C-alpha positions in Angstrom: 5.2 -54.2 15.8 1.6 -55.4 15.5 1.3 -53.8 12.1 4.5 -55.5 10.9 3.2 -58.9 12.2 -0.1 -58.3 10.4 1.6 -57.5 7.1 3.7 -60.6 7.5 0.7 -62.7 8.1 -1.1 -61.2 5.1 1.9 -61.9 2.8 2.2 -65.4 4.1 -1.4 -66.1 3.3 -1.5 -64.4 -0.1 2.0 -65.1 -1.5 3.5 -68.2 0.2 0.7 -70.4 1.4 -0.6 -71.2 -2.2 3.0 -72.2 -3.1 3.6 -74.6 -0.2 3.6 -77.7 -2.5 5.5 -76.1 -5.2 9.2 -76.4 -5.9 11.7 -74.4 -3.8 12.7 -72.4 -6.8 9.2 -71.2 -7.4 9.0 -70.0 -3.8 12.4 -68.3 -4.1 11.4 -66.5 -7.3 8.1 -65.3 -5.7 10.0 -64.1 -2.6 12.6 -62.2 -4.6 10.6 -60.8 -7.5 7.0 -60.7 -6.2 7.1 -59.7 -2.6 10.4 -57.8 -2.7 9.4 -55.6 -5.6 6.0 -55.1 -4.1 7.6 -53.7 -1.0 10.1 -51.5 -3.0 7.5 -50.0 -5.2 5.0 -49.4 -2.4 7.7 -47.7 -0.4 8.4 -45.5 -3.4 4.8 -44.5 -3.8 4.5 -43.7 0.0 7.8 -42.0 0.6 8.9 -40.9 -2.9 11.8 -42.1 -5.0 14.3 -39.5 -4.0 17.0 -40.5 -1.5 16.3 -39.5 2.1 19.2 -38.6 4.5 19.2 -39.2 8.3 20.1 -36.3 10.6 23.7 -36.3 11.8 23.9 -37.4 15.4 27.7 -37.9 15.7 30.2 -35.6 14.1 32.1 -36.9 11.1 35.5 -38.3 12.1 38.1 -39.6 9.8 40.1 -42.8 10.4 43.4 -43.7 8.9 43.2 -46.5 6.4 46.1 -48.5 5.2 46.2 -51.4 2.8 48.0 -53.7 5.1 48.7 -53.5 8.8 49.5 -56.1 11.5 45.9 -56.1 12.8 44.6 -57.6 9.5 47.1 -60.4 9.3 45.5 -62.6 12.0 42.1 -62.1 10.4 43.4 -63.1 7.0 45.2 -66.1 8.5 42.1 -67.4 10.3 40.0 -67.0 7.2 42.3 -68.9 5.1 42.6 -71.6 7.8 38.8 -72.0 7.8 38.7 -72.2 4.0 41.4 -74.9 4.1 39.6 -76.8 6.7 36.4 -77.0 4.6 38.3 -78.2 1.5 40.2 -80.9 3.4 37.3 -82.5 5.2 36.4 -86.0 4.2 33.2 -86.5 2.4 31.3 -88.5 5.0 28.7 -88.3 7.7 29.1 -90.3 10.9 26.1 -92.1 12.3 25.6 -92.6 16.0 27.8 -95.7 16.0 30.7 -93.7 14.5 30.5 -95.4 11.1 31.3 -93.2 8.1 28.7 -92.9 5.3 29.3 -91.1 2.0 27.6 -87.7 1.9 25.2 -87.4 -1.0 24.2 -84.0 -2.4 20.9 -84.0 -4.1 
């Protein structure tokens, strides 16, 4: 854990601190392309590029899968309900007095 914390602090200092006053897109691109690829390629150099498998601890068991069953219907219904709720909300933010102000997306 101490090693991981040290690596995180080094990455923060070298990759992210110089970009503090930059746009969010610059930091996002640095995170995705720079640091992520650095970790991937370093891992490939250290461990090799061939896939590694973990030892089997629990025996393989098969489960029945069906396209539709009664267990999935409540999940689907609640998901659709949440989506409908998001689309039907009014476009306002209430202040502490209860007055509604239009939400602005920047």
